LUMRO-708431 format. One record per atom (N, C-alpha, C): residue number from 1; residue in one letter; atom name; y, z, x. Coordinates in steps of 0.02 Angstrom, whole numbers. Each point is the difference from the previous one (the first is absolute). Layout:
BEGIN
PT/NUM/A/CA/Y/Z/X
...
//
This chain:
BEGIN
PT/1/X/N/-842/-2682/29
PT/1/X/CA/11/35/-64
PT/1/X/C/3/75/14
PT/2/X/N/50/36/-28
PT/2/X/CA/8/71/12
PT/2/X/C/-45/42/-44
PT/3/X/N/10/65/6
PT/3/X/CA/-40/47/-38
PT/3/X/C/15/-5/-75
PT/4/X/N/-50/6/-41
PT/4/X/CA/8/-4/-73
PT/4/X/C/39/62/-24
PT/5/X/N/52/-12/-40
PT/5/X/CA/41/55/-24
PT/5/X/C/2/3/-77
PT/6/X/N/-43/-38/-33
PT/6/X/CA/-3/0/-72
PT/6/X/C/-42/57/-27
PT/7/X/N/-16/-1/-65
PT/7/X/CA/-42/52/-31
PT/7/X/C/-70/0/31
PT/8/X/N/-19/55/31
PT/8/X/CA/-65/1/36
PT/8/X/C/-59/0/-48
PT/9/X/N/11/22/-62
PT/9/X/CA/-56/0/-48
PT/9/X/C/-24/-72/-13
PT/10/X/N/44/-48/7
PT/10/X/CA/-21/-70/-8
PT/10/X/C/-51/-20/54
PT/11/X/N/6/30/58
PT/11/X/CA/-47/-16/54
PT/11/X/C/-71/24/-18
PT/12/X/N/-5/59/-29
PT/12/X/CA/-65/25/-21
PT/12/X/C/-29/-45/-55
PT/13/X/N/42/-20/-47
PT/13/X/CA/-23/-44/-54
PT/13/X/C/-20/-68/27
PT/14/X/N/36/-24/50
PT/14/X/CA/-16/-65/30
PT/14/X/C/-69/1/32
PT/15/X/N/-16/56/33
PT/15/X/CA/-64/5/34
PT/15/X/C/-56/25/-45
PT/16/X/N/17/23/-60
PT/16/X/CA/-50/26/-46
PT/16/X/C/-32/64/23
PT/17/X/N/39/39/39
PT/17/X/CA/-27/62/30
PT/17/X/C/57/49/9
PT/18/X/N/-11/63/-18
PT/18/X/CA/51/51/11
PT/18/X/C/2/17/75
PT/19/X/N/59/-12/30
PT/19/X/CA/9/10/72
PT/19/X/C/39/64/16
PT/20/X/N/18/38/-50
PT/20/X/CA/34/65/9
PT/20/X/C/62/-8/43
PT/21/X/N/46/-42/-23
PT/21/X/CA/60/-16/38
PT/21/X/C/60/43/-22
PT/22/X/N/-5/36/-56
PT/22/X/CA/58/37/-25
PT/22/X/C/-12/76/-4
PT/23/X/N/-48/25/37
PT/23/X/CA/-9/72/3
PT/23/X/C/-21/31/-65
PT/24/X/N/37/51/-23
PT/24/X/CA/-17/38/-60
PT/24/X/C/-7/-44/-62
PT/25/X/N/41/-51/-5
PT/25/X/CA/-1/-42/-60
PT/25/X/C/-69/-33/-9
PT/26/X/N/-33/-15/55
PT/26/X/CA/-66/-33/-3
PT/26/X/C/-53/46/-31
PT/27/X/N/12/66/1
PT/27/X/CA/-48/47/-28
PT/27/X/C/19/22/-71
PT/28/X/N/55/-28/-26
PT/28/X/CA/24/21/-66
PT/28/X/C/-14/-54/-52
PT/29/X/N/14/17/-63
PT/29/X/CA/-9/-48/-54
PT/29/X/C/53/-55/1
PT/30/X/N/51/9/40
PT/30/X/CA/54/-50/5
PT/30/X/C/-18/-58/46
PT/31/X/N/-56/5/33
PT/31/X/CA/-20/-53/47
PT/31/X/C/-4/-67/-36
PT/32/X/N/38/-49/25
PT/32/X/CA/2/-66/-32
PT/32/X/C/-68/-35/2
PT/33/X/N/-40/14/51
PT/33/X/CA/-65/-32/6
PT/33/X/C/-46/23/-56
PT/34/X/N/5/64/-19
PT/34/X/CA/-41/26/-55
PT/34/X/C/20/-31/-67
PT/35/X/N/65/-12/-8
PT/35/X/CA/25/-27/-63
PT/35/X/C/-12/-75/-4
PT/36/X/N/11/-35/55
PT/36/X/CA/-5/-74/0
PT/36/X/C/-40/-23/61
PT/37/X/N/-65/4/-1
PT/37/X/CA/-40/-21/58
PT/37/X/C/-4/-75/9
PT/38/X/N/28/-38/-48
PT/38/X/CA/-2/-73/4
PT/38/X/C/48/-25/54
PT/39/X/N/-5/-64/17
PT/39/X/CA/43/-30/50
PT/39/X/C/73/1/-22
PT/40/X/N/47/9/47
PT/40/X/CA/71/-3/-19
PT/40/X/C/21/-72/-13
PT/41/X/N/55/-8/-37
PT/41/X/CA/27/-67/-13
PT/41/X/C/-34/-34/-58
PT/42/X/N/11/-65/-7
PT/42/X/CA/-25/-39/-56
PT/42/X/C/-76/-3/-3
PT/43/X/N/-31/-1/60
PT/43/X/CA/-74/-5/0
PT/43/X/C/-32/60/-33
PT/44/X/N/32/58/7
PT/44/X/CA/-30/60/-29
PT/44/X/C/34/23/-64
PT/45/X/N/42/-43/-28
PT/45/X/CA/40/20/-58
PT/45/X/C/-43/21/-58
PT/46/X/N/-55/-34/-11
PT/46/X/CA/-43/15/-57
PT/46/X/C/-63/37/21
PT/47/X/N/4/32/60
PT/47/X/CA/-56/40/22
PT/47/X/C/-58/-39/27
PT/48/X/N/11/-65/16
PT/48/X/CA/-53/-42/25
PT/48/X/C/17/-24/71
PT/49/X/N/-48/2/46
PT/49/X/CA/12/-27/67
PT/49/X/C/3/-76/-2
PT/50/X/N/24/-29/54
PT/50/X/CA/3/-73/5
PT/50/X/C/-71/-29/-4
PT/51/X/N/-7/-53/-40
PT/51/X/CA/-67/-30/-9
PT/51/X/C/-12/-54/53
PT/52/X/N/-15/22/58
PT/52/X/CA/-17/-47/53
PT/52/X/C/-48/33/48
PT/53/X/N/-42/-39/28
PT/53/X/CA/-50/27/46
PT/53/X/C/32/16/66
PT/54/X/N/-13/60/26
PT/54/X/CA/27/21/64
PT/54/X/C/-48/-21/55
PT/55/X/N/25/-38/47
PT/55/X/CA/-42/-24/55
PT/55/X/C/-8/54/53
PT/56/X/N/-45/-13/48
PT/56/X/CA/-14/49/52
PT/56/X/C/63/19/38
PT/57/X/N/42/-50/15
PT/57/X/CA/63/13/35
PT/57/X/C/44/48/-40
PT/58/X/N/4/-9/-65
PT/58/X/CA/41/43/-42
PT/58/X/C/-26/71/-1
PT/59/X/N/-66/8/-1
PT/59/X/CA/-30/67/0
PT/59/X/C/18/37/64
PT/60/X/N/-6/-35/57
PT/60/X/CA/15/31/65
PT/60/X/C/75/15/6
PT/61/X/N/41/-46/-26
PT/61/X/CA/72/11/3
PT/61/X/C/21/61/-40
PT/62/X/N/-27/7/-60
PT/62/X/CA/18/56/-42
PT/62/X/C/-23/66/31
PT/63/X/N/-57/1/33
PT/63/X/CA/-23/62/33
PT/63/X/C/47/19/57
PT/64/X/N/23/-50/36
PT/64/X/CA/48/13/54
PT/64/X/C/65/28/-29
PT/65/X/N/23/-30/-55
PT/65/X/CA/62/23/-31
PT/65/X/C/-6/71/-27
PT/66/X/N/-59/17/-26
PT/66/X/CA/-10/68/-25
PT/66/X/C/8/51/56
PT/67/X/N/-32/-13/57
PT/67/X/CA/3/47/56
PT/67/X/C/71/4/28
PT/68/X/N/33/-57/5
PT/68/X/CA/70/-2/25
PT/68/X/C/45/42/-46
PT/69/X/N/-8/-10/-65
PT/69/X/CA/41/36/-48
PT/69/X/C/-15/75/1
PT/70/X/N/-64/17/5
PT/70/X/CA/-21/70/0
PT/70/X/C/31/38/58
PT/71/X/N/-1/-29/59
PT/71/X/CA/27/34/59
PT/71/X/C/74/-16/12
PT/72/X/N/28/-47/-38
PT/72/X/CA/71/-16/7
PT/72/X/C/17/-34/65
PT/73/X/N/-41/-48/20
PT/73/X/CA/10/-35/64
PT/73/X/C/18/-73/-14
PT/74/X/N/51/-25/35
PT/74/X/CA/19/-70/-7
PT/74/X/C/-50/-46/34
PT/75/X/N/1/-64/-18
PT/75/X/CA/-50/-48/24
PT/75/X/C/-2/-5/76
PT/76/X/N/59/-5/32
PT/76/X/CA/1/-8/73
PT/76/X/C/-32/59/35
PT/77/X/N/17/60/-22
PT/77/X/CA/-29/61/30
PT/77/X/C/-75/4/-16
PT/78/X/N/-19/-18/-60
PT/78/X/CA/-70/2/-19
PT/78/X/C/-41/-46/43
PT/79/X/N/26/-59/15
PT/79/X/CA/-35/-48/42
PT/79/X/C/-8/27/72
PT/80/X/N/50/36/24
PT/80/X/CA/-4/31/66
PT/80/X/C/-54/53/1
PT/81/X/N/-5/39/-55
PT/81/X/CA/-54/50/-4
PT/81/X/C/-68/-34/2
PT/82/X/N/-6/-56/-35
PT/82/X/CA/-64/-36/-1
PT/82/X/C/-18/-24/71
PT/83/X/N/49/-28/36
PT/83/X/CA/-14/-25/67
PT/83/X/C/-20/57/47
PT/84/X/N/32/58/-9
PT/84/X/CA/-19/58/41
PT/84/X/C/-70/24/-18
PT/85/X/N/-16/0/-65
PT/85/X/CA/-67/20/-22
PT/85/X/C/-53/-47/26
PT/86/X/N/18/-65/5
PT/86/X/CA/-47/-50/24
PT/86/X/C/-16/11/74
PT/87/X/N/49/24/39
PT/87/X/CA/-10/11/71
PT/87/X/C/-36/66/14
PT/88/X/N/-2/44/-49
PT/88/X/CA/-31/66/9
PT/88/X/C/-76/-4/-12
PT/89/X/N/-40/31/44
PT/89/X/CA/-73/-1/-10
PT/89/X/C/-18/32/-67
PT/90/X/N/-51/-27/-32
PT/90/X/CA/-22/25/-64
PT/90/X/C/11/-50/-56
PT/91/X/N/-6/23/-62
PT/91/X/CA/10/-43/-57
PT/91/X/C/75/-11/-12
PT/92/X/N/20/-62/-5
PT/92/X/CA/71/-16/-7
PT/92/X/C/30/29/-63
PT/93/X/N/-35/-4/-56
PT/93/X/CA/26/26/-63
PT/93/X/C/10/76/3
PT/94/X/N/-48/35/28
PT/94/X/CA/6/73/7
PT/94/X/C/56/17/48
PT/95/X/N/6/-37/55
PT/95/X/CA/54/12/48
PT/95/X/C/68/-9/-34
PT/96/X/N/5/-50/-43
PT/96/X/CA/63/-13/-35
PT/96/X/C/19/59/-44
PT/97/X/N/-48/26/-39
PT/97/X/CA/15/57/-43
PT/97/X/C/18/62/40
PT/98/X/N/-32/9/57
PT/98/X/CA/15/57/43
PT/98/X/C/72/-3/26
PT/99/X/N/22/-60/19
PT/99/X/CA/69/-8/23
PT/99/X/C/50/16/-55
PT/100/X/N/-14/-24/-60
PT/100/X/CA/44/12/-57
PT/100/X/C/2/74/-18
PT/101/X/N/-57/33/3
PT/101/X/CA/-3/71/-16
PT/101/X/C/37/43/52
PT/102/X/N/4/-24/62
PT/102/X/CA/32/39/53
PT/102/X/C/75/-8/2
PT/103/X/N/29/-41/-42
PT/103/X/CA/73/-6/-4
PT/103/X/C/30/68/-19
PT/104/X/N/57/16/30
PT/104/X/CA/31/64/-13
PT/104/X/C/17/9/-74
PT/105/X/N/26/-52/-33
PT/105/X/CA/17/8/-71
PT/105/X/C/-62/14/-42
PT/106/X/N/-57/-30/18
PT/106/X/CA/-61/13/-37
PT/106/X/C/-26/71/13
PT/107/X/N/4/23/62
PT/107/X/CA/-22/68/17
PT/107/X/C/41/51/-38
PT/108/X/N/67/-11/-4
PT/108/X/CA/44/46/-37
PT/108/X/C/-22/2/-73
PT/109/X/N/-17/-58/-28
PT/109/X/CA/-23/-3/-70
PT/109/X/C/-68/34/-8
PT/110/X/N/-46/-15/44
PT/110/X/CA/-68/29/-4
PT/110/X/C/1/76/6
PT/111/X/N/47/26/39
PT/111/X/CA/5/73/8
PT/111/X/C/30/33/-62
PT/112/X/N/32/-39/-43
PT/112/X/CA/27/27/-62
PT/112/X/C/73/20/5
PT/113/X/N/37/-26/49
PT/113/X/CA/70/17/8
PT/113/X/C/46/-43/-44
PT/114/X/N/-25/-54/-28
PT/114/X/CA/42/-44/-40
PT/114/X/C/-41/-28/-59
PT/115/X/N/34/-22/-53
PT/115/X/CA/-35/-24/-59
PT/115/X/C/-29/-69/6
PT/116/X/N/25/-41/48
PT/116/X/CA/-25/-68/8
PT/116/X/C/14/-24/71
PT/117/X/N/-30/-55/19
PT/117/X/CA/13/-27/66
PT/117/X/C/71/-25/7
PT/118/X/N/27/-26/-54
PT/118/X/CA/70/-23/2
PT/118/X/C/46/60/14
PT/119/X/N/-13/57/-32
PT/119/X/CA/40/60/14
PT/119/X/C/-12/24/71
PT/120/X/N/-62/-7/24
PT/120/X/CA/-15/20/69
PT/120/X/C/41/-40/50
PT/121/X/N/4/-66/-12
PT/121/X/CA/39/-42/46
PT/121/X/C/73/22/2
PT/122/X/N/27/18/-58
PT/122/X/CA/70/21/-3
PT/122/X/C/9/66/37
PT/123/X/N/-45/48/-10
PT/123/X/CA/4/64/33
PT/123/X/C/-5/-8/76
PT/124/X/N/-46/-43/22
PT/124/X/CA/-8/-11/72
PT/124/X/C/62/-33/29
PT/125/X/N/26/-51/-33
PT/125/X/CA/59/-35/25
PT/125/X/C/61/46/5
PT/126/X/N/3/49/-44
PT/126/X/CA/57/46/1
PT/126/X/C/-10/56/51
PT/127/X/N/-54/-3/38
PT/127/X/CA/-10/47/55
PT/127/X/C/-23/69/-20
PT/128/X/N/-38/6/-54
PT/128/X/CA/-22/66/-23
PT/128/X/C/-65/23/33
PT/129/X/N/-33/-43/40
PT/129/X/CA/-65/18/28
PT/129/X/C/-1/-7/76
PT/130/X/N/-44/40/29
PT/130/X/CA/-11/-2/72
PT/130/X/C/-74/-14/14
PT/131/X/N/-13/-30/58
PT/131/X/CA/-68/-9/24
PT/131/X/C/-3/34/68
PT/132/X/N/-42/50/5
PT/132/X/CA/-6/40/62
PT/132/X/C/68/27/22
PT/133/X/N/38/26/-49
PT/133/X/CA/64/33/11
PT/133/X/C/56/-48/21
PT/134/X/N/-10/-64/-10
PT/134/X/CA/53/-49/15
PT/134/X/C/15/-39/-64
PT/135/X/N/64/-7/-16
PT/135/X/CA/19/-36/-61
PT/135/X/C/-21/-73/5
PT/136/X/N/-32/-24/-53
PT/136/X/CA/-20/-70/-4
PT/136/X/C/24/-27/-68
PT/137/X/N/39/-53/2
PT/137/X/CA/26/-29/-62
PT/137/X/C/-24/-72/-11
PT/138/X/N/-59/-14/26
PT/138/X/CA/-30/-66/-7
PT/138/X/C/-62/5/-45
PT/139/X/N/3/-24/-62
PT/139/X/CA/-57/7/-46
PT/139/X/C/-65/-29/26
PT/140/X/N/4/-54/41
PT/140/X/CA/-61/-33/24
PT/140/X/C/-28/32/63
PT/141/X/N/30/54/24
PT/141/X/CA/-24/34/60
PT/141/X/C/-74/20/-10
PT/142/X/N/-42/-18/48
PT/142/X/CA/-72/14/-7
PT/142/X/C/-17/69/28
PT/143/X/N/-29/41/-42
PT/143/X/CA/-20/68/19
PT/143/X/C/-68/-3/35
PT/144/X/N/-7/38/54
PT/144/X/CA/-62/3/38
PT/144/X/C/-37/65/-16
PT/145/X/N/-66/1/9
PT/145/X/CA/-37/62/-11
PT/145/X/C/29/57/43
PT/146/X/N/10/57/-31
PT/146/X/CA/29/57/34
PT/146/X/C/75/7/-11
PT/147/X/N/33/-53/-23
PT/147/X/CA/72/3/-13
PT/147/X/C/15/46/-59
PT/148/X/N/55/36/6
PT/148/X/CA/22/45/-54
PT/148/X/C/63/-28/-33
PT/149/X/N/-3/-10/-64
PT/149/X/CA/57/-24/-39
PT/149/X/C/29/59/-38
PT/150/X/N/64/15/12
PT/150/X/CA/31/59/-30
PT/150/X/C/68/-17/-30
PT/151/X/N/21/42/-47
PT/151/X/CA/66/-6/-30
PT/151/X/C/51/32/48
PT/152/X/N/56/-34/11
PT/152/X/CA/52/28/43
PT/152/X/C/27/65/-31
PT/153/X/N/21/46/42
PT/153/X/CA/24/64/-24
PT/153/X/C/57/-7/-49
PT/154/X/N/47/-45/14
PT/154/X/CA/58/-7/-44
PT/154/X/C/-18/-35/-66
PT/155/X/N/-61/-28/-3
PT/155/X/CA/-23/-34/-61
PT/155/X/C/-51/41/-38
PT/156/X/N/-14/60/24
PT/156/X/CA/-55/40/-28
PT/156/X/C/14/25/-71
PT/157/X/N/64/-5/-22
PT/157/X/CA/16/23/-68
PT/157/X/C/6/-56/-50
PT/158/X/N/-19/-60/19
PT/158/X/CA/4/-57/-46
PT/158/X/C/-43/13/-62
PT/159/X/N/30/-7/-58
PT/159/X/CA/-35/14/-63
PT/159/X/C/-60/-47/-9
PT/160/X/N/8/-63/18
PT/160/X/CA/-54/-48/-12
PT/160/X/C/-63/19/38
PT/161/X/N/7/27/59
PT/161/X/CA/-59/19/40
PT/161/X/C/-36/59/-32
PT/162/X/N/38/52/-19
PT/162/X/CA/-30/60/-29
PT/162/X/C/-29/-14/-69
PT/163/X/N/34/-43/-39
PT/163/X/CA/-27/-18/-65
PT/163/X/C/-66/-36/6
PT/164/X/N/-5/-45/49
PT/164/X/CA/-62/-37/9
PT/164/X/C/-56/44/25
PT/165/X/N/15/48/44
PT/165/X/CA/-52/45/24
PT/165/X/C/-28/43/-57
PT/166/X/N/42/15/-49
PT/166/X/CA/-24/38/-58
PT/166/X/C/-49/-42/-42
PT/167/X/N/11/-67/1
PT/167/X/CA/-42/-45/-39
PT/167/X/C/-55/-32/42
PT/168/X/N/-15/29/57
PT/168/X/CA/-45/-33/47
PT/168/X/C/-70/-9/-27
PT/169/X/N/-16/31/-57
PT/169/X/CA/-66/-9/-30
PT/169/X/C/-14/-73/-16
PT/170/X/N/54/-41/-7
PT/170/X/CA/-9/-71/-14
PT/170/X/C/-19/-38/63
PT/171/X/N/13/30/58
PT/171/X/CA/-14/-33/64
PT/171/X/C/-70/18/22
PT/172/X/N/-38/-51/18
PT/172/X/CA/-69/11/21
PT/172/X/C/-3/30/69
PT/173/X/N/-38/54/8
PT/173/X/CA/-10/29/67
PT/173/X/C/-43/-47/41
PT/174/X/N/22/-14/60
PT/174/X/CA/-34/-47/44
PT/174/X/C/-26/36/62
PT/175/X/N/-61/-14/22
PT/175/X/CA/-29/37/57
PT/175/X/C/34/-15/66
PT/176/X/N/39/-53/3
PT/176/X/CA/33/-19/63
PT/176/X/C/72/23/5
PT/177/X/N/23/37/-52
PT/177/X/CA/67/28/0
PT/177/X/C/-3/75/-12
PT/178/X/N/43/36/34
PT/178/X/CA/4/73/-8
PT/178/X/C/72/19/-16
PT/179/X/N/9/36/-55
PT/179/X/CA/67/20/-23
PT/179/X/C/10/75/9
PT/180/X/N/58/18/27
PT/180/X/CA/22/69/6
PT/180/X/C/63/8/-43
PT/181/X/N/-9/23/-62
PT/181/X/CA/56/6/-46
PT/181/X/C/52/50/25
PT/182/X/N/-23/54/30
PT/182/X/CA/46/52/22
PT/182/X/C/51/-26/51
PT/183/X/N/-23/-44/44
PT/183/X/CA/44/-27/52
PT/183/X/C/24/-71/-16
PT/184/X/N/-17/-25/-59
PT/184/X/CA/20/-67/-22
PT/184/X/C/-18/-53/53
PT/185/X/N/-63/0/19
PT/185/X/CA/-23/-49/49
PT/185/X/C/-72/-19/-13
PT/186/X/N/-19/-56/28
PT/186/X/CA/-68/-24/-7
PT/186/X/C/-22/-34/65
PT/187/X/N/-65/-4/9
PT/187/X/CA/-28/-28/62
PT/187/X/C/-51/-54/-17
PT/188/X/N/3/-55/37
PT/188/X/CA/-52/-51/-5
PT/188/X/C/-58/21/44
PT/189/X/N/-56/18/-30
PT/189/X/CA/-56/26/38
PT/189/X/C/-40/-56/33
PT/190/X/N/-5/-56/-33
PT/190/X/CA/-39/-56/27
PT/190/X/C/18/-64/-37
PT/191/X/N/-20/-56/29
PT/191/X/CA/10/-64/-34
PT/191/X/C/-53/-6/-55
PT/192/X/N/19/-10/-61
PT/192/X/CA/-49/0/-55
PT/192/X/C/-47/-60/3
PT/193/X/N/-62/12/-19
PT/193/X/CA/-48/-55/-8
PT/193/X/C/10/-28/-71
PT/194/X/N/-29/-57/-13
PT/194/X/CA/12/-34/-64
PT/194/X/C/-17/44/-60
PT/195/X/N/-55/38/4
PT/195/X/CA/-21/41/-57
PT/195/X/C/50/56/-15
PT/196/X/N/44/17/48
PT/196/X/CA/47/54/-9
PT/196/X/C/69/-24/-23
PT/197/X/N/8/-65/-8
PT/197/X/CA/64/-28/-22
PT/197/X/C/-5/-13/-75
PT/198/X/N/38/37/-41
PT/198/X/CA/-8/-3/-73
PT/198/X/C/34/-59/-33
PT/199/X/N/-22/-60/17
PT/199/X/CA/25/-61/-33
PT/199/X/C/-60/-42/-20
PT/200/X/N/9/-39/-53
PT/200/X/CA/-55/-40/-26
PT/200/X/C/7/-74/17
PT/201/X/N/46/-17/46
PT/201/X/CA/10/-70/18
PT/201/X/C/-59/-27/40
PT/202/X/N/-8/-65/-5
PT/202/X/CA/-52/-35/38
PT/202/X/C/32/-32/62
PT/203/X/N/2/37/54
PT/203/X/CA/35/-23/60
PT/203/X/C/-32/-62/32
PT/204/X/N/-63/-12/-15
PT/204/X/CA/-33/-59/28
PT/204/X/C/32/-65/-26
PT/205/X/N/29/3/-61
PT/205/X/CA/34/-58/-28
PT/205/X/C/63/-16/39
PT/206/X/N/33/51/27
PT/206/X/CA/60/-12/41
PT/206/X/C/-19/-34/65
PT/207/X/N/-57/22/29
PT/207/X/CA/-24/-32/61
PT/207/X/C/-16/-73/-13
PT/208/X/N/-32/-14/-56
PT/208/X/CA/-16/-69/-18
PT/208/X/C/64/-40/-12
PT/209/X/N/50/32/-30
PT/209/X/CA/63/-35/-14
PT/209/X/C/33/-25/65
PT/210/X/N/5/44/49
PT/210/X/CA/33/-18/62
PT/210/X/C/-45/-41/47
PT/211/X/N/-65/-2/-15
PT/211/X/CA/-46/-37/43
PT/211/X/C/-12/-72/-24
PT/212/X/N/31/-16/-57
PT/212/X/CA/-15/-66/-30
PT/212/X/C/26/-57/44
//
């Protein structure tokens, strides 16, 4: 199954959680999740969730889907991240979040260069960013501590980047990222620990899901 190309607000409503998939719209009164937080489709037509008990498997599955949707990763790639996290010393769930946070498209978003991860993926694919002065157009490229992510010189006048930097107050400052607005670049200072990753997901449920 390919990447979802339908209305992304339905994904937030399906998970019952605002995942900030549409950038500025998610912070405005036009956000569909604020207007209709009920489930999409017939089940949520009258503002009521489906009346059925969710089993343990369903709870773990939905948590996995939330994280996949939040970071914009397809199932096959997500499973590869899990296997890599499993082989890495430490807590598997924390390792998984660290891998997802180190993706180039996520770093571009966290630095405040784009309104959403979907926009970040598009900017990266179009070759607007460099890592350590080399053009990288692979959104899943993993950034290492000390790597510098910068806007290419010919892309430095892109309106979307400058508009987002003006609105950067919406972006949470993170101790493991350093931004240099003047030079349009940022540096990954260290691999974040769990307490420094600003997500409310329960990653242990994903470990349980794949360990069943």
